[in-house]
N, C-alpha and C positions, 0 to 999 in steps of 0.2 A: 545129972551126969556124974558117974562115980569116978574117983581118982583112978588113973591108969587106963581109962577107956579112950578109944579113938572117938573123936566127934567129927562127923562129916556134915557139912552144911550144904543144903541144896537151895539154889536160888535161880531166878530167871530175870531177864531184863531185855529191853530193846534199845536200839540206838539208830541214829542217822548221821550222815556226814557227807562231805563232798566226794568221797571215795569209799569203796567197800571197806578198806582197812580203817578209815576214819570212823565209819559207822560201827565197826567191831569195837574200836576203842571207846566209843561213846556208850556202847552196851556194857563194856567192862566197868566204866565209871558208874553207870546206873546201878550195877550190881555190887558196888563197893569193893571191887577187886582189881582196880587198875593198878598199874605200876609193879606188877609181879612178872616174873618169868614163868610162864605156864609150862608145867611138865605133865603131859597127858598120860594117864594110866589106862589100862585096859578096862576092866569092868568088875573086878572082884572086891567084895566087901568082907573084911576080916570079921570073925566072930567077936562078940562082946564090944560092939560098936554102936554109938548113938547116931542115927541118921535123922537130921532135923531140917525142916524148912526154916531158913533164917537168912537175913541179909545184913547182919552187922558187919562193921569193918573188922578186918583181921589185923591183929597186932603184927606189924612187920616194918621193915625198912624198905625204901625204894630199891627195887631190883631183886628182892628175895625170891626164892623158888616157891611156887605153889603147885603142889601135886593135886591133880584134878581129873575128873571125867567130864568132858565137855561136848556139847552139841551146839553148832551154830548153823544158821541159814541166812543167806543174804538175797536181796532183790535189788536190781538196778533199774529196771524198766517200769515206767508208769503203769500202774494197774496190777503189777505182780505182788504176790504175798510171800512172806518168808515165815516158816514155822520151825521151831526147834523144840525138842523135848527129851526128857530123861525119864526112864522108868526104873523101878527097882523092886526087888523082893528081898526079904531079910528074915532070918531066924537067929535068935540069940546065940544058939550053940553051933549052928551050921555055918553062919555067915550069910552072905548074900551075893547078889549080882546087880549091876547096873547095865542098862542099855541106853544108847544115845541114837536118836534119829532126827532127820530133818526132811522137810517136804514143803510143798506149796499150799498145803491145807492142814487145818487142825485135825480133821477126821483121819487123814492119811497118817499123820505122825502118831496119833493115839493107837491106830490099828497096828502099825509097824511095831510100836513098843509092846503091845499086848502079845502079838504073835511071836516076837523074839523071846520075850521072857518065858512064855509057855514052852517054846521049843528048848530053850536052854535048861530049864528046870527038868523037863521030861528027859532030856539027854543024860542028865546027871542022876536020874532016878530019885529026885528029891522033891519034897513039898515044902517050899519056903513060906507058904502062907499067901495071903492076898497081895497083889501087886499095888504099888503106888506110882504116881507119875505127876510130873509138872510139865507144862508146855507154855511157850511164849510165841506170840505172833505179831507181825507188823506188816502194814500195807505200804507199798512204795507210791508216793504221790509225785515228787519231783526231785528227790535226792536218794542216793543209795541208803538202804536200811539193813539192819542186822537183828536177828532174834537169837537170844542166847539162853541156854539152860546149862547149868554147871554144878557139879558136886565137888566141893573143896575138901580135900583130905587133910593136908598138913602144910604149914609154912616152914621153910628151912632157910636159914641164913647162909650166905656164902662164907661167913666167918666160921661157921661150924665145919665146913668142908676143908678149910685151911688149917684147922686144928689149933 
């Protein structure tokens, strides 16, 4: 990664808990991004950005802001499945796009990602190159579960906002 470039990390995880919120928190812990205030972005990737699949801990303090594109899916009933995914296209000079989808099956999530990215690129009259995607899935046995796919853009301290 070059100096001055934005680095977006893409990661997936699953979790379980006694409630859907607890399962979501467990997935955040598994993805090494718990204890942030998530600020959801739409789906645009700036030019000259490195988009990488990684799960390292982000340097931050408890409660810092984390700008992200996020997809979650949950299941609470025995036998249900939850699938979440992110897809993206990117060109060094044009920038790129993320899409986030969730469903009850891997095939459905992958199809939704592909169709959305194709439509969005065509609408802009641009060729971003080949699409990439990540998906996560989990099956509910006896406790609520959550599947998570997230692209983390940047961490911001509350101290920075206070000047």
